[in-house]
N, C-alpha and C positions, 0 to 999 in steps of 0.2 A: 243481912242476907241480899238485900237489894243491891248493896254495894257489890257483893260477891257476884250476883248475877250480872250486874253491869261490867264488872271487871271480866268476867268470862265472855260476855258479848263482845267486849273490846278486844279481847285476846282472840276470839274467833274471827273477828272482823280484820284483825291484824294478821291472822293466820291466812285468811282468804286472800287478803291483799298481797301477802308475801308469796303465796302460791301463784297468784296472777302475774306477779312481777318475776317470779322464777320461770313461769311459762313463757313471758315476753322475752326474757334474757336467753333462755333455751332456744327460742325460735331465732333470735338475733344471732346467736352463736352458731346455729346451723346454717342460717343464711350466709354468714360470714365464712364458715368452713366451705360451703358450696362455691362462694365467690373465689376463695382462695384456691380451691382445686381447679376451677375454671382458668384462673389466672395463671396456675402452674402449667396447665395444659397449653395455654396460648404461649407461655414462655418457651415451653419445649418446642412447639411449632416454630415460633419465631427463631429460635437457636437453630433449628434445623434449616429454615430458610436462609438465615445468616451464613451457615456453613455452605450451603449449595451457592449462594451468592459470591462467597469468597472464593470457592472453587472455580466458579465461572469467571471471576474477575482474574484469578491467577492464570486460568487458560487463556483468557483474552490478552492479558499482558505478555504471556509467552508468545502468543501468536503475533502480537504487535512487535516484539522485540525480534522475532524471526523475520517478519516483513520488512522491518527496518533494516536488519543486516542484508536481506536479499536485495532491497532497494540500493543499498550502498554498493554492493558486489555488481549489481547491474549497471549502476552509474560508473564505477570503475571501469567495467568491462567495455562499456559504451564510450568512455573517454578513450580508452586504448584503441578501440576500433576507429574512432574518429581521427585519432593521431596517425594510425596506420594508413587509413584512407587519404588523409592529408598528405602524407609522405608519398603514397602511390600517385596521387594526382600531380603533386610537384614533378615526380619522375616522368609521369606521362607528358606533362607540359614540356619538360626539357627534352624528351624524346621527339615530341612533335615538332618543337623548334629545330632540333637537329635534323630531322627528315625534311622539313621545309627547306632548311639552308641546303641540304644535299640535292633537293629537287630542283632548287634554283640553280645550283651549280651544274647539275646535269643538263637542264634546260639551256644555260648559257654555252655549255660544251656542245650540245647538239646544234644550237644556232651557229656557233663558230665553224662546227664541222660541215653544216649545210652551207654556209657561206664559202668555205674553202672548197667544197665540192662544186658549187656553182662557179667559182673563180677558175677552178682548174678545168672544167668542162667548157667553159666558154672559149678558150683558145683552141682546144682540140675540136670542137664543134665547128669552128671557123675553118680549121685545117681540113676537116672531113668534108665539109661543103665545097671547099676550093678544089680539093682533089676530085670530087665527084663531078664538078662542073668542068674539069678539065683544065684547071688552072694551076 
């Protein structure tokens, strides 16, 4: 009987040990389930943030492409404007040169005319003076 009591005491001790181990494992399983739930929630949050960042990135890339296109168009327009203004400047320089030449020609003609008038008036002035003096 003593062996039976000893055996029963061993079984009780083993049962208590098993219950304690089951309690530890249950607590560990509950902790793991809680951690898994928190990780799933964090994963959902991170996926949402990733989607938002992806949308922001797509928007930023779209804006960058639009700005790049606008910059190219502006460069092309400015290049065309520079070319046009260069042509206008060349035409203006040619017109200025033509007008200066015409001005020089007109000045020379005025000088010639002035000299001709002076030459023509000189003999007439002498004749007028002679007639006035009775000569």
